[in-house]
C-alpha positions as CSV (number, residue, x, y, z in Angstrom):
1,M,5.6,-3.4,0.9
2,R,4.6,-2.1,4.3
3,L,1.2,-2.8,5.8
4,I,-0.9,0.4,6.0
5,P,-2.9,0.3,9.5
6,T,-6.6,1.1,9.7
7,R,-5.7,4.5,11.6
8,I,-2.9,6.6,10.0
9,N,-1.1,8.9,12.7
10,A,2.0,10.8,12.8
11,A,3.7,8.1,15.1
12,W,3.2,5.5,12.4
13,V,4.2,8.0,9.5
14,G,7.4,8.8,11.7
15,T,8.5,5.0,11.1
16,L,8.5,5.3,7.6
17,T,11.4,5.7,5.3
18,D,11.1,8.2,2.6
19,D,10.8,5.4,-0.1
20,D,8.1,3.7,2.0
21,L,6.2,6.7,2.3
22,L,6.1,7.5,-1.1
23,D,5.1,3.9,-2.2
24,I,2.3,4.1,0.5
25,E,1.1,7.6,-1.1
26,V,0.9,6.0,-4.3
27,R,-1.4,3.2,-3.3
28,L,-3.5,5.3,-1.1
29,H,-3.8,7.8,-4.0
30,E,-4.5,4.8,-6.2
31,R,-7.6,3.7,-4.2
32,F,-9.0,7.2,-3.4
33,S,-8.9,7.9,-7.3
34,V,-10.9,4.6,-8.0
35,L,-13.6,5.6,-5.5
36,D,-13.5,9.2,-6.3
37,Q,-14.1,8.5,-10.3
38,R,-16.8,6.0,-9.4
39,Y,-18.7,8.5,-7.1
40,R,-18.3,11.2,-9.7
41,R,-20.0,9.0,-12.5
42,V,-22.9,8.4,-9.9
43,A,-23.3,12.1,-8.6
44,K,-22.4,13.6,-11.7
45,E,-23.1,17.8,-11.1
46,R,-24.3,17.0,-7.5
47,Y,-20.6,15.8,-7.0
48,N,-19.1,17.1,-3.6
49,L,-16.3,15.1,-2.0
50,M,-17.2,15.9,1.5
51,Q,-20.8,14.8,1.0
52,G,-19.8,11.6,-0.5
53,P,-20.0,8.2,1.0
54,V,-17.8,7.2,4.3
55,E,-15.5,4.9,2.3
56,L,-14.6,7.7,-0.1
57,I,-14.1,10.5,2.4
58,D,-12.0,7.8,4.4
59,A,-10.0,7.0,1.4
60,W,-9.3,10.8,1.0
61,D,-8.4,11.3,4.6
62,R,-5.9,8.4,4.6
63,W,-4.2,9.8,1.4
64,S,-4.3,13.2,2.5
65,R,-2.3,12.5,5.6
66,V,0.4,10.4,3.7
67,N,0.4,13.1,1.1
68,T,0.7,16.0,3.5
69,A,3.7,14.1,5.4
70,A,5.4,13.4,2.1
71,K,5.3,17.1,1.3
72,G,6.4,17.9,5.1
73,R,9.5,16.0,4.2
74,A,9.9,17.8,0.9
75,L,9.3,14.7,-1.0
76,V,7.5,15.0,-4.4
77,P,4.9,12.2,-4.4
78,R,4.9,10.1,-7.7
79,V,2.0,10.2,-10.1
80,M,1.1,6.6,-11.4
81,P,0.4,6.5,-15.4
82,K,-3.2,6.0,-16.2
83,E,-3.7,2.6,-18.0
């Protein structure tokens, strides 16, 4: 399991194998999903991702960068089953 740096950039993403990139995408999506669902429960009808807490926006940004990189390599990010 690769460690994920605080700042995700193209240079770091370029060092990842396809398998590493997909693994990290799943991990970051899982973290984003947890925070997103928590915020949705609190905000209800006022929900707006871009007006959410910094932690939520940061989780979305990190996941989004890795997800975009995976799609740029023509990889299909895996979806983790809900428990």
